[in-house]
N, CA, C and O atoms as a printed pandas DataFrame, in Angstrom:
     atom_number atom_name residue_name chain_id  residue_number  x_coord  y_coord  z_coord
0              1         N          UNK        A               1   11.525   -0.605    2.517
1              2        CA          UNK        A               1   10.436    0.319    2.310
2              3         C          UNK        A               1   10.888    1.679    2.805
3              4         O          UNK        A               1   11.501    1.785    3.868
4              5         N          UNK        A               2   10.594    2.703    2.056
5              6        CA          UNK        A               2   10.855    4.055    2.530
6              7         C          UNK        A               2    9.555    4.828    2.464
7              8         O          UNK        A               2    8.667    4.522    1.668
8              9         N          UNK        A               3    9.462    5.826    3.310
9             10        CA          UNK        A               3    8.228    6.591    3.374
10            11         C          UNK        A               3    8.530    8.066    3.339
11            12         O          UNK        A               3    9.632    8.498    3.677
12            13         N          UNK        A               4    7.549    8.832    2.929
13            14        CA          UNK        A               4    7.632   10.290    2.935
14            15         C          UNK        A               4    6.542   10.773    3.879
15            16         O          UNK        A               4    5.363   10.732    3.527
16            17         N          UNK        A               5    6.915   11.235    5.084
17            18        CA          UNK        A               5    5.895   11.639    6.058
18            19         C          UNK        A               5    5.209   12.936    5.663
19            20         O          UNK        A               5    5.740   13.739    4.894
20            21         N          UNK        A               6    4.001   13.119    6.218
21            22        CA          UNK        A               6    3.313   14.383    6.022
22            23         C          UNK        A               6    3.657   15.355    7.128
23            24         O          UNK        A               6    3.450   16.560    6.981
24            25         N          UNK        A               7    4.178   14.851    8.232
25            26        CA          UNK        A               7    4.610   15.716    9.316
26            27         C          UNK        A               7    5.767   15.056   10.033
27            28         O          UNK        A               7    5.941   13.841    9.951
28            29         N          UNK        A               8    6.558   15.849   10.734
29            30        CA          UNK        A               8    7.706   15.325   11.458
30            31         C          UNK        A               8    7.238   14.593   12.699
31            32         O          UNK        A               8    6.140   14.834   13.199
32            33         N          UNK        A               9    8.071   13.704   13.188
33            34        CA          UNK        A               9    7.730   12.989   14.404
34            35         C          UNK        A               9    8.242   11.575   14.334
35            36         O          UNK        A               9    8.387   10.997   13.257
36            37         N          UNK        A              10    8.513   11.028   15.501
37            38        CA          UNK        A              10    9.029    9.675   15.561
38            39         C          UNK        A              10    7.886    8.692   15.474
39            40         O          UNK        A              10    6.864    8.851   16.141
40            41         N          UNK        A              11    8.060    7.675   14.649
41            42        CA          UNK        A              11    7.057    6.624   14.527
42            43         C          UNK        A              11    7.303    5.545   15.554
43            44         O          UNK        A              11    8.408    5.431   16.083
44            45         N          UNK        A              12    6.298    4.758   15.842
45            46        CA          UNK        A              12    6.426    3.631   16.745
46            47         C          UNK        A              12    6.796    2.409   15.942
47            48         O          UNK        A              12    6.362    2.268   14.799
48            49         N          UNK        A              13    7.595    1.514   16.517
49            50        CA          UNK        A              13    7.912    0.304   15.787
50            51         C          UNK        A              13    6.679   -0.573   15.676
51            52         O          UNK        A              13    5.765   -0.472   16.494
52            53         N          UNK        A              14    6.648   -1.423   14.677
53            54        CA          UNK        A              14    5.557   -2.368   14.651
54            55         C          UNK        A              14    4.992   -2.678   13.292
55            56         O          UNK        A              14    5.203   -3.788   12.802
56            57         N          UNK        A              15    4.289   -1.775   12.653
57            58        CA          UNK        A              15    3.567   -2.155   11.443
58            59         C          UNK        A              15    4.461   -2.467   10.262
59            60         O          UNK        A              15    4.333   -3.535    9.663
60            61         N          UNK        A              16    5.359   -1.568    9.913
61            62        CA          UNK        A              16    6.156   -1.800    8.712
62            63         C          UNK        A              16    7.346   -2.678    9.066
63            64         O          UNK        A              16    8.205   -2.293    9.859
64            65         N          UNK        A              17    7.383   -3.840    8.479
65            66        CA          UNK        A              17    8.492   -4.764    8.689
66            67         C          UNK        A              17    8.878   -5.272    7.321
67            68         O          UNK        A              17    8.057   -5.263    6.403
68            69         N          UNK        A              18   10.104   -5.710    7.167
69            70        CA          UNK        A              18   10.358   -6.235    5.855
70            71         C          UNK        A              18   11.693   -6.888    5.654
71            72         O          UNK        A              18   12.666   -6.643    6.367
72            73         N          UNK        A              19   11.694   -7.740    4.637
73            74        CA          UNK        A              19   12.926   -8.288    4.108
74            75         C          UNK        A              19   13.213   -7.480    2.874
75            76         O          UNK        A              19   12.321   -7.235    2.062
76            77         N          UNK        A              20   14.432   -7.071    2.727
77            78        CA          UNK        A              20   14.785   -6.318    1.539
78            79         C          UNK        A              20   14.814   -7.235    0.339
79            80         O          UNK        A              20   15.377   -8.328    0.404
80            81         N          UNK        A              21   14.228   -6.815   -0.733
81            82        CA          UNK        A              21   14.239   -7.568   -1.979
82            83         C          UNK        A              21   14.480   -6.588   -3.105
83            84         O          UNK        A              21   13.871   -5.519   -3.148
84            85         N          UNK        A              22   15.364   -6.949   -4.012
85            86        CA          UNK        A              22   15.634   -6.070   -5.141
86            87         C          UNK        A              22   14.518   -6.249   -6.161
87            88         O          UNK        A              22   14.350   -7.337   -6.711
88            89         N          UNK        A              23   13.750   -5.184   -6.420
89            90        CA          UNK        A              23   12.674   -5.328   -7.382
90            91         C          UNK        A              23   13.224   -5.584   -8.783
91            92         O          UNK        A              23   14.245   -5.016   -9.171
92            93         N          UNK        A              24   12.553   -6.426   -9.519
93            94        CA          UNK        A              24   12.938   -6.640  -10.904
94            95         C          UNK        A              24   11.878   -6.006  -11.788
95            96         O          UNK        A              24   10.713   -5.937  -11.397
96            97         N          UNK        A              25   12.256   -5.543  -12.967
97            98        CA          UNK        A              25   11.274   -4.910  -13.840
98            99         C          UNK        A              25   10.099   -5.846  -14.089
99           100         O          UNK        A              25   10.279   -7.031  -14.370
100          101         N          UNK        A              26    8.913   -5.305  -13.984
101          102        CA          UNK        A              26    7.731   -6.091  -14.235
102          103         C          UNK        A              26    7.324   -7.020  -13.116
103          104         O          UNK        A              26    6.445   -7.861  -13.306
104          105         N          UNK        A              27    7.934   -6.892  -11.962
105          106        CA          UNK        A              27    7.621   -7.756  -10.832
106          107         C          UNK        A              27    6.235   -7.430  -10.283
107          108         O          UNK        A              27    5.948   -6.269   -9.990
108          109         N          UNK        A              28    5.364   -8.443  -10.139
109          110        CA          UNK        A              28    4.023   -8.175   -9.606
110          111         C          UNK        A              28    4.064   -7.851   -8.114
111          112         O          UNK        A              28    5.051   -8.113   -7.427
112          113         N          UNK        A              29    2.968   -7.277   -7.637
113          114        CA          UNK        A              29    2.822   -6.914   -6.238
114          115         C          UNK        A              29    1.618   -7.658   -5.665
115          116         O          UNK        A              29    0.544   -7.654   -6.266
116          117         N          UNK        A              30    1.791   -8.292   -4.514
117          118        CA          UNK        A              30    0.686   -8.951   -3.821
118          119         C          UNK        A              30    0.159   -7.989   -2.767
119          120         O          UNK        A              30    0.925   -7.450   -1.967
120          121         N          UNK        A              31   -1.166   -7.775   -2.771
121          122        CA          UNK        A              31   -1.827   -6.931   -1.775
122          123         C          UNK        A              31   -2.918   -7.751   -1.101
123          124         O          UNK        A              31   -3.707   -8.432   -1.757
124          125         N          UNK        A              32   -2.943   -7.669    0.226
125          126        CA          UNK        A              32   -3.959   -8.354    1.014
126          127         C          UNK        A              32   -4.590   -7.362    1.987
127          128         O          UNK        A              32   -3.888   -6.596    2.647
128          129         N          UNK        A              33   -5.936   -7.385    2.070
129          130        CA          UNK        A              33   -6.657   -6.514    2.997
130          131         C          UNK        A              33   -8.123   -6.928    3.019
131          132         O          UNK        A              33   -8.705   -7.193    1.967
132          133         N          UNK        A              34   -8.717   -6.987    4.190
133          134        CA          UNK        A              34  -10.145   -7.280    4.356
134          135         C          UNK        A              34  -10.591   -8.489    3.541
135          136         O          UNK        A              34  -11.628   -8.448    2.880
136          137         N          UNK        A              35   -9.807   -9.564    3.589
137          138        CA          UNK        A              35  -10.165  -10.775    2.864
138          139         C          UNK        A              35   -9.810  -10.757    1.387
139          140         O          UNK        A              35  -10.002  -11.757    0.695
140          141         N          UNK        A              36   -9.299   -9.646    0.899
141          142        CA          UNK        A              36   -8.872   -9.542   -0.503
142          143         C          UNK        A              36   -7.426  -10.007   -0.586
143          144         O          UNK        A              36   -6.604   -9.640    0.254
144          145         N          UNK        A              37   -7.114  -10.812   -1.595
145          146        CA          UNK        A              37   -5.750  -11.246   -1.855
146          147         C          UNK        A              37   -5.547  -11.136   -3.358
147          148         O          UNK        A              37   -6.004  -11.991   -4.118
148          149         N          UNK        A              38   -4.852  -10.067   -3.791
149          150        CA          UNK        A              38   -4.697   -9.780   -5.215
150          151         C          UNK        A              38   -3.238   -9.743   -5.608
151          152         O          UNK        A              38   -2.385   -9.269   -4.857
152          153         N          UNK        A              39   -2.966  -10.249   -6.797
153          154        CA          UNK        A              39   -1.649  -10.150   -7.399
154          155         C          UNK        A              39   -1.762   -9.135   -8.533
155          156         O          UNK        A              39   -2.460   -9.374   -9.519
156          157         N          UNK        A              40   -1.079   -8.009   -8.390
157          158        CA          UNK        A              40   -1.194   -6.907   -9.345
158          159         C          UNK        A              40   -0.024   -6.926  -10.319
159          160         O          UNK        A              40    1.125   -6.782   -9.901
160          161         N          UNK        A              41   -0.291   -7.099  -11.602
161          162        CA          UNK        A              41    0.792   -7.038  -12.578
162          163         C          UNK        A              41    1.360   -5.625  -12.680
163          164         O          UNK        A              41    0.644   -4.642  -12.492
164          165         N          UNK        A              42    2.642   -5.539  -12.977
165          166        CA          UNK        A              42    3.291   -4.244  -13.174
166          167         C          UNK        A              42    2.768   -3.602  -14.445
167          168         O          UNK        A              42    2.262   -4.286  -15.334
168          169         N          UNK        A              43    2.890   -2.292  -14.527
169          170        CA          UNK        A              43    2.547   -1.584  -15.747
170          171         C          UNK        A              43    1.273   -0.775  -15.685
171          172         O          UNK        A              43    0.948   -0.078  -16.647
172          173         N          UNK        A              44    0.540   -0.843  -14.590
173          174        CA          UNK        A              44   -0.693   -0.068  -14.463
174          175         C          UNK        A              44   -0.736    0.568  -13.080
175          176         O          UNK        A              44   -0.001    0.169  -12.176
176          177         N          UNK        A              45   -1.602    1.556  -12.929
177          178        CA          UNK        A              45   -1.857    2.157  -11.622
178          179         C          UNK        A              45   -3.164    1.554  -11.113
179          180         O          UNK        A              45   -4.106    1.370  -11.885
180          181         N          UNK        A              46   -3.223    1.248   -9.822
181          182        CA          UNK        A              46   -4.382    0.623   -9.213
182          183         C          UNK        A              46   -4.932    1.525   -8.118
183          184         O          UNK        A              46   -4.191    1.973   -7.244
184          185         N          UNK        A              47   -6.252    1.795   -8.169
185          186        CA          UNK        A              47   -6.912    2.660   -7.197
186          187         C          UNK        A              47   -7.445    1.834   -6.039
187          188         O          UNK        A              47   -7.992    0.749   -6.234
188          189         N          UNK        A              48   -7.280    2.359   -4.836
189          190        CA          UNK        A              48   -7.743    1.704   -3.613
190          191         C          UNK        A              48   -8.702    2.655   -2.915
191          192         O          UNK        A              48   -8.377    3.825   -2.714
192          193         N          UNK        A              49   -9.878    2.168   -2.544
193          194        CA          UNK        A              49  -10.827    3.016   -1.835
194          195         C          UNK        A              49  -12.197    2.380   -1.744
195          196         O          UNK        A              49  -12.380    1.214   -2.092
196          197         N          UNK        A              50  -13.174    3.169   -1.266
197          198        CA          UNK        A              50  -14.551    2.694   -1.135
198          199         C          UNK        A              50  -15.335    2.769   -2.437
199          200         O          UNK        A              50  -16.406    2.170   -2.541
200          201         N          UNK        A              51  -14.834    3.482   -3.423
201          202        CA          UNK        A              51  -15.501    3.596   -4.717
202          203         C          UNK        A              51  -15.678    2.193   -5.313
203          204         O          UNK        A              51  -14.698    1.464   -5.464
204          205         N          UNK        A              52  -16.907    1.810   -5.650
205          206        CA          UNK        A              52  -17.128    0.485   -6.237
206          207         C          UNK        A              52  -16.352    0.263   -7.538
207          208         O          UNK        A              52  -16.159   -0.882   -7.948
208          209         N          UNK        A              53  -15.907    1.331   -8.188
209          210        CA          UNK        A              53  -15.124    1.219   -9.413
210          211         C          UNK        A              53  -13.617    1.137   -9.142
211          212         O          UNK        A              53  -12.837    1.007  -10.086
212          213         N          UNK        A              54  -13.192    1.211   -7.877
213          214        CA          UNK        A              54  -11.769    1.118   -7.537
214          215         C          UNK        A              54  -11.260   -0.289   -7.866
215          216         O          UNK        A              54  -12.042   -1.236   -7.958
216          217         N          UNK        A              55   -9.971   -0.408   -8.036
217          218        CA          UNK        A              55   -9.371   -1.716   -8.318
218          219         C          UNK        A              55   -9.371   -2.604   -7.080
219          220         O          UNK        A              55   -9.525   -3.820   -7.197
220          221         N          UNK        A              56   -9.200   -2.018   -5.896
221          222        CA          UNK        A              56   -9.324   -2.714   -4.621
222          223         C          UNK        A              56  -10.365   -1.963   -3.812
223          224         O          UNK        A              56  -10.109   -0.853   -3.345
224          225         N          UNK        A              57  -11.517   -2.551   -3.647
225          226        CA          UNK        A              57  -12.621   -1.905   -2.950
226          227         C          UNK        A              57  -12.588   -2.331   -1.484
227          228         O          UNK        A              57  -12.644   -3.521   -1.172
228          229         N          UNK        A              58  -12.496   -1.346   -0.588
229          230        CA          UNK        A              58  -12.499   -1.583    0.851
230          231         C          UNK        A              58  -13.753   -0.952    1.437
231          232         O          UNK        A              58  -14.160    0.133    1.021
232          233         N          UNK        A              59  -14.363   -1.628    2.398
233          234        CA          UNK        A              59  -15.662   -1.179    2.905
234          235         C          UNK        A              59  -15.582   -0.383    4.200
235          236         O          UNK        A              59  -16.610    0.114    4.658
236          237         N          UNK        A              60  -14.433   -0.241    4.799
237          238        CA          UNK        A              60  -14.317    0.483    6.069
238          239         C          UNK        A              60  -14.667    1.959    5.864
239          240         O          UNK        A              60  -14.141    2.585    4.944
240          241         N          UNK        A              61  -15.546    2.534    6.702
241          242        CA          UNK        A              61  -15.954    3.931    6.508
242          243         C          UNK        A              61  -14.824    4.945    6.687
243          244         O          UNK        A              61  -14.961    6.087    6.246
244          245         N          UNK        A              62  -13.723    4.566    7.316
245          246        CA          UNK        A              62  -12.586    5.477    7.473
246          247         C          UNK        A              62  -11.741    5.565    6.212
247          248         O          UNK        A              62  -10.912    6.466    6.076
248          249         N          UNK        A              63  -11.948    4.635    5.295
249          250        CA          UNK        A              63  -11.243    4.651    4.019
250          251         C          UNK        A              63  -11.981    5.601    3.091
251          252         O          UNK        A              63  -13.202    5.515    2.960
252          253         N          UNK        A              64  -11.256    6.504    2.447
253          254        CA          UNK        A              64  -11.864    7.469    1.534
254          255         C          UNK        A              64  -12.334    6.787    0.255
255          256         O          UNK        A              64  -11.891    5.689   -0.085
256          257         N          UNK        A              65  -13.239    7.460   -0.443
257          258        CA          UNK        A              65  -13.771    6.972   -1.706
258          259         C          UNK        A              65  -12.619    6.645   -2.656
259          260         O          UNK        A              65  -12.599    5.584   -3.281
260          261         N          UNK        A              66  -11.663    7.567   -2.756
261          262        CA          UNK        A              66  -10.426    7.356   -3.513
262          263         C          UNK        A              66   -9.286    7.589   -2.535
263          264         O          UNK        A              66   -8.798    8.711   -2.401
264          265         N          UNK        A              67   -8.860    6.536   -1.852
265          266        CA          UNK        A              67   -7.924    6.669   -0.741
266          267         C          UNK        A              67   -6.458    6.686   -1.186
267          268         O          UNK        A              67   -5.692    7.561   -0.784
268          269         N          UNK        A              68   -6.074    5.713   -2.017
269          270        CA          UNK        A              68   -4.659    5.587   -2.380
270          271         C          UNK        A              68   -4.531    5.011   -3.786
271          272         O          UNK        A              68   -5.476    4.465   -4.354
272          273         N          UNK        A              69   -3.327    5.158   -4.317
273          274        CA          UNK        A              69   -2.982    4.599   -5.623
274          275         C          UNK        A              69   -1.672    3.834   -5.449
275          276         O          UNK        A              69   -0.733    4.319   -4.819
276          277         N          UNK        A              70   -1.626    2.643   -6.013
277          278        CA          UNK        A              70   -0.389    1.875   -6.002
278          279         C          UNK        A              70    0.007    1.650   -7.464
279          280         O          UNK        A              70   -0.819    1.288   -8.302
280          281         N          UNK        A              71    1.293    1.875   -7.746
281          282        CA          UNK        A              71    1.762    1.726   -9.125
282          283         C          UNK        A              71    3.240    1.404   -9.154
283          284         O          UNK        A              71    3.988    1.714   -8.227
284          285         N          UNK        A              72    3.637    0.777  -10.238
285          286        CA          UNK        A              72    5.045    0.484  -10.450
286          287         C          UNK        A              72    5.635    1.580  -11.314
287          288         O          UNK        A              72    5.073    1.945  -12.347
288          289         N          UNK        A              73    6.776    2.105  -10.881
289          290        CA          UNK        A              73    7.481    3.140  -11.641
290          291         C          UNK        A              73    8.945    2.753  -11.710
291          292         O          UNK        A              73    9.613    2.639  -10.683
292          293         N          UNK        A              74    9.438    2.553  -12.907
293          294        CA          UNK        A              74   10.851    2.237  -13.136
294          295         C          UNK        A              74   11.317    1.049  -12.298
295          296         O          UNK        A              74   12.405    1.081  -11.722
296          297         N          UNK        A              75   10.500    0.008  -12.230
297          298        CA          UNK        A              75   10.890   -1.204  -11.528
298          299         C          UNK        A              75   10.630   -1.190  -10.034
299          300         O          UNK        A              75   10.941   -2.168   -9.354
300          301         N          UNK        A              76   10.069   -0.111   -9.500
301          302        CA          UNK        A              76    9.772   -0.028   -8.068
302          303         C          UNK        A              76    8.283    0.246   -7.872
303          304         O          UNK        A              76    7.679    0.989   -8.646
304          305         N          UNK        A              77    7.696   -0.347   -6.847
305          306        CA          UNK        A              77    6.296   -0.128   -6.516
306          307         C          UNK        A              77    6.171    1.003   -5.514
307          308         O          UNK        A              77    6.942    1.074   -4.557
308          309         N          UNK        A              78    5.196    1.898   -5.728
309          310        CA          UNK        A              78    4.927    3.015   -4.827
310          311         C          UNK        A              78    3.456    3.027   -4.468
311          312         O          UNK        A              78    2.603    2.746   -5.311
312          313         N          UNK        A              79    3.156    3.349   -3.228
313          314        CA          UNK        A              79    1.790    3.597   -2.792
314          315         C          UNK        A              79    1.705    5.073   -2.451
315          316         O          UNK        A              79    2.479    5.573   -1.635
316          317         N          UNK        A              80    0.754    5.779   -3.082
317          318        CA          UNK        A              80    0.556    7.217   -2.856
318          319         C          UNK        A              80   -0.792    7.423   -2.179
319          320         O          UNK        A              80   -1.793    6.854   -2.614
320          321         N          UNK        A              81   -0.832    8.222   -1.130
321          322        CA          UNK        A              81   -2.113    8.649   -0.589
322          323         C          UNK        A              81   -2.716    9.586   -1.629
323          324         O          UNK        A              81   -2.033   10.475   -2.139
324          325         N          UNK        A              82   -3.998    9.390   -1.947
325          326        CA          UNK        A              82   -4.649   10.175   -3.000
326          327         C          UNK        A              82   -5.417   11.359   -2.432
327          328         O          UNK        A              82   -6.455   11.745   -2.970
328          329         N          UNK        A              83   -4.907   11.939   -1.341
329          330        CA          UNK        A              83   -5.596   13.065   -0.713
330          331         C          UNK        A              83   -6.717   12.602    0.201
331          332         O          UNK        A              83   -7.724   13.295    0.351
332          333         N          UNK        A              84   -6.552   11.441    0.808
333          334        CA          UNK        A              84   -7.590   10.870    1.664
334          335         C          UNK        A              84   -7.888   11.782    2.852
335          336         O          UNK        A              84   -7.034   12.549    3.297
336          337         N          UNK        A              85   -9.095   11.682    3.343
337          338        CA          UNK        A              85   -9.510   12.478    4.499
338          339         C          UNK        A              85   -8.812   12.022    5.770
339          340         O          UNK        A              85   -8.300   12.851    6.523
340          341         N          UNK        A              86   -8.783   10.722    6.020
341          342        CA          UNK        A              86   -8.279   10.197    7.295
342          343         C          UNK        A              86   -6.841    9.721    7.261
343          344         O          UNK        A              86   -6.291    9.383    8.309
344          345         N          UNK        A              87   -6.213    9.682    6.098
345          346        CA          UNK        A              87   -4.788    9.422    6.020
346          347         C          UNK        A              87   -4.375    7.986    5.792
347          348         O          UNK        A              87   -5.174    7.052    5.857
348          349         N          UNK        A              88   -3.080    7.854    5.520
349          350        CA          UNK        A              88   -2.383    6.595    5.303
350          351         C          UNK        A              88   -1.218    6.590    6.283
351          352         O          UNK        A              88   -0.521    7.594    6.425
352          353         N          UNK        A              89   -0.998    5.445    6.973
353          354        CA          UNK        A              89   -0.055    5.425    8.090
354          355         C          UNK        A              89    0.907    4.248    8.012
355          356         O          UNK        A              89    0.530    3.134    7.647
356          357         N          UNK        A              90    2.152    4.521    8.364
357          358        CA          UNK        A              90    3.169    3.496    8.553
358          359         C          UNK        A              90    3.763    3.749    9.933
359          360         O          UNK        A              90    4.237    4.847   10.225
360          361         N          UNK        A              91    3.731    2.729   10.774
361          362        CA          UNK        A              91    4.242    2.868   12.145
362          363         C          UNK        A              91    3.618    4.065   12.860
363          364         O          UNK        A              91    4.315    4.823   13.536
364          365         N          UNK        A              92    2.307    4.231   12.709
365          366        CA          UNK        A              92    1.522    5.297   13.324
366          367         C          UNK        A              92    1.838    6.691   12.782
367          368         O          UNK        A              92    1.255    7.670   13.246
368          369         N          UNK        A              93    2.741    6.802   11.817
369          370        CA          UNK        A              93    3.106    8.089   11.228
370          371         C          UNK        A              93    2.353    8.273    9.909
371          372         O          UNK        A              93    2.382    7.396    9.046
372          373         N          UNK        A              94    1.686    9.407    9.760
373          374        CA          UNK        A              94    0.965    9.690    8.516
374          375         C          UNK        A              94    1.964    9.934    7.404
375          376         O          UNK        A              94    2.927   10.683    7.567
376          377         N          UNK        A              95    1.721    9.284    6.260
377          378        CA          UNK        A              95    2.640    9.387    5.128
378          379         C          UNK        A              95    1.867    9.753    3.866
379          380         O          UNK        A              95    0.666    9.504    3.768
380          381         N          UNK        A              96    2.554   10.334    2.919
381          382        CA          UNK        A              96    1.977   10.639    1.606
382          383         C          UNK        A              96    2.340    9.578    0.588
383          384         O          UNK        A              96    1.596    9.320   -0.359
384          385         N          UNK        A              97    3.509    8.959    0.800
385          386        CA          UNK        A              97    4.037    8.025   -0.185
386          387         C          UNK        A              97    4.835    6.939    0.519
387          388         O          UNK        A              97    5.549    7.204    1.486
388          389         N          UNK        A              98    4.705    5.720    0.025
389          390        CA          UNK        A              98    5.462    4.592    0.564
390          391         C          UNK        A              98    6.102    3.864   -0.611
391          392         O          UNK        A              98    5.407    3.458   -1.543
392          393         N          UNK        A              99    7.410    3.698   -0.574
393          394        CA          UNK        A              99    8.103    2.873   -1.563
394          395         C          UNK        A              99    8.079    1.440   -1.032
395          396         O          UNK        A              99    8.547    1.180    0.076
396          397         N          UNK        A             100    7.547    0.529   -1.805
397          398        CA          UNK        A             100    7.414   -0.858   -1.373
398          399         C          UNK        A             100    8.617   -1.626   -1.903
399          400         O          UNK        A             100    8.684   -1.953   -3.088
400          401         N          UNK        A             101    9.563   -1.910   -1.017
401          402        CA          UNK        A             101   10.785   -2.613   -1.399
402          403         C          UNK        A             101   10.917   -3.925   -0.638
403          404         O          UNK        A             101   11.919   -4.627   -0.769
404          405         N          UNK        A             102    9.919   -4.250    0.144
405          406        CA          UNK        A             102    9.949   -5.449    0.975
406          407         C          UNK        A             102    8.511   -5.785    1.346
407          408         O          UNK        A             102    7.566   -5.231    0.783
408          409         N          UNK        A             103    8.362   -6.681    2.280
409          410        CA          UNK        A             103    7.039   -6.948    2.843
410          411         C          UNK        A             103    6.729   -5.793    3.781
411          412         O          UNK        A             103    7.535   -5.476    4.656
412          413         N          UNK        A             104    5.565   -5.156    3.610
413          414        CA          UNK        A             104    5.237   -4.034    4.468
414          415         C          UNK        A             104    3.742   -3.991    4.745
415          416         O          UNK        A             104    2.937   -4.582    4.024
416          417         N          UNK        A             105    3.396   -3.281    5.799
417          418        CA          UNK        A             105    2.001   -3.092    6.175
418          419         C          UNK        A             105    1.732   -1.604    6.326
419          420         O          UNK        A             105    2.528   -0.863    6.901
420          421         N          UNK        A             106    0.597   -1.189    5.799
421          422        CA          UNK        A             106    0.174    0.206    5.832
422          423         C          UNK        A             106   -1.242    0.214    6.390
423          424         O          UNK        A             106   -2.059   -0.625    6.009
424          425         N          UNK        A             107   -1.545    1.147    7.286
425          426        CA          UNK        A             107   -2.914    1.289    7.789
426          427         C          UNK        A             107   -3.597    2.427    7.043
427          428         O          UNK        A             107   -2.999    3.470    6.779
428          429         N          UNK        A             108   -4.850    2.204    6.715
429          430        CA          UNK        A             108   -5.637    3.214    6.021
430          431         C          UNK        A             108   -6.706    3.748    6.955
431          432         O          UNK        A             108   -7.429    2.972    7.579
432          433         N          UNK        A             109   -6.813    5.068    7.056
433          434        CA          UNK        A             109   -7.903    5.687    7.791
434          435         C          UNK        A             109   -7.697    5.925    9.263
435          436         O          UNK        A             109   -8.342    6.808    9.829
436          437         N          UNK        A             110   -6.822    5.172    9.911
437          438        CA          UNK        A             110   -6.545    5.379   11.340
438          439         C          UNK        A             110   -5.230    4.693   11.683
439          440         O          UNK        A             110   -5.006    3.562   11.252
440          441         N          UNK        A             111   -4.335    5.355   12.459
441          442        CA          UNK        A             111   -3.014    4.789   12.722
442          443         C          UNK        A             111   -3.014    3.568   13.631
443          444         O          UNK        A             111   -2.069    2.780   13.599
444          445         N          UNK        A             112   -4.063    3.394   14.445
445          446        CA          UNK        A             112   -4.068    2.281   15.394
446          447         C          UNK        A             112   -4.917    1.097   14.950
447          448         O          UNK        A             112   -4.517   -0.054   15.124
448          449         N          UNK        A             113   -6.091    1.373   14.377
449          450        CA          UNK        A             113   -6.977    0.253   14.057
450          451         C          UNK        A             113   -7.635    0.358   12.687
451          452         O          UNK        A             113   -8.645   -0.298   12.431
452          453         N          UNK        A             114   -7.064    1.182   11.798
453          454        CA          UNK        A             114   -7.563    1.222   10.427
454          455         C          UNK        A             114   -7.230   -0.080    9.718
455          456         O          UNK        A             114   -6.359   -0.822   10.171
456          457         N          UNK        A             115   -7.909   -0.372    8.613
457          458        CA          UNK        A             115   -7.620   -1.600    7.875
458          459         C          UNK        A             115   -6.147   -1.672    7.490
459          460         O          UNK        A             115   -5.553   -0.680    7.068
460          461         N          UNK        A             116   -5.569   -2.863    7.642
461          462        CA          UNK        A             116   -4.161   -3.077    7.310
462          463         C          UNK        A             116   -4.060   -3.568    5.876
463          464         O          UNK        A             116   -4.656   -4.580    5.506
464          465         N          UNK        A             117   -3.305   -2.844    5.085
465          466        CA          UNK        A             117   -3.015   -3.213    3.712
466          467         C          UNK        A             117   -1.623   -3.840    3.726
467          468         O          UNK        A             117   -0.632   -3.145    3.953
468          469         N          UNK        A             118   -1.544   -5.154    3.484
469          470        CA          UNK        A             118   -0.260   -5.857    3.463
470          471         C          UNK        A             118    0.215   -5.953    2.029
471          472         O          UNK        A             118   -0.515   -6.411    1.149
472          473         N          UNK        A             119    1.445   -5.518    1.798
473          474        CA          UNK        A             119    2.010   -5.495    0.450
474          475         C          UNK        A             119    3.309   -6.292    0.441
475          476         O          UNK        A             119    4.089   -6.232    1.391
476          477         N          UNK        A             120    3.535   -7.038   -0.637
477          478        CA          UNK        A             120    4.800   -7.748   -0.777
478          479         C          UNK        A             120    5.134   -7.922   -2.244
479          480         O          UNK        A             120    4.248   -8.081   -3.085
480          481         N          UNK        A             121    6.419   -7.889   -2.539
481          482        CA          UNK        A             121    6.870   -8.137   -3.898
482          483         C          UNK        A             121    6.668   -9.615   -4.171
483          484         O          UNK        A             121    6.988  -10.454   -3.329
484          485         N          UNK        A             122    6.145   -9.936   -5.329
485          486        CA          UNK        A             122    5.724  -11.303   -5.623
486          487         C          UNK        A             122    6.657  -11.972   -6.629
487          488         O          UNK        A             122    6.211  -12.433   -7.679
488          489         N          UNK        A             123    7.920  -12.024   -6.318
489          490        CA          UNK        A             123    8.902  -12.633   -7.222
490          491         C          UNK        A             123    8.603  -14.108   -7.410
491          492         O          UNK        A             123    8.370  -14.838   -6.447
492          493         N          UNK        A             124    8.612  -14.527   -8.645
493          494        CA          UNK        A             124    8.466  -15.928   -8.955
494          495         C          UNK        A             124    7.055  -16.474   -8.863
495          496         O          UNK        A             124    6.859  -17.677   -9.033
496          497         N          UNK        A             125    6.064  -15.631   -8.600
497          498        CA          UNK        A             125    4.684  -16.110   -8.505
498          499         C          UNK        A             125    4.035  -16.099   -9.864
499          500         O          UNK        A             125    4.490  -15.404  -10.773
500          501         N          UNK        A             126    2.976  -16.865  -10.006
501          502        CA          UNK        A             126    2.195  -16.909  -11.238
502          503         C          UNK        A             126    1.637  -15.524  -11.511
503          504         O          UNK        A             126    0.983  -14.958  -10.635
504          505         N          UNK        A             127    1.863  -14.961  -12.667
505          506        CA          UNK        A             127    1.429  -13.604  -12.995
506          507         C          UNK        A             127    0.046  -13.570  -13.641
507          508         O          UNK        A             127   -0.386  -12.514  -14.102
508          509         N          UNK        A             128   -0.639  -14.673  -13.683
509          510        CA          UNK        A             128   -1.929  -14.676  -14.361
510          511         C          UNK        A             128   -3.024  -14.028  -13.542
511          512         O          UNK        A             128   -4.101  -13.750  -14.070
512          513         N          UNK        A             129   -2.771  -13.774  -12.230
513          514        CA          UNK        A             129   -3.652  -12.974  -11.453
514          515         C          UNK        A             129   -4.660  -13.606  -10.643
515          516         O          UNK        A             129   -5.427  -12.922   -9.966
């Protein structure tokens, strides 16, 4: 996983951990958060936020209405902060973009206790969703 910070500074170890996996074209992404466990097929962009029309609806008040977007681009999955008010964090560092190349965890809305969005490449899993 690689990240693009919004500001300089050393992150703390802990949240983002991973096994490196080479993404294959069309590889689905598994996302888990607040009791949600979704397998996202490649080829579309998925909205994450409090908006009831979002693809992944989260109820935490620190999560923005339109908090983040996750999408596959050229065989790689990316999570983009969509201009959220309270931010997206990896290892307590605020980030704008996260390349998902392994199992990783991202916090939404607060670096210490915001909801944890767990992402993993879903090689070999049933793609029916």
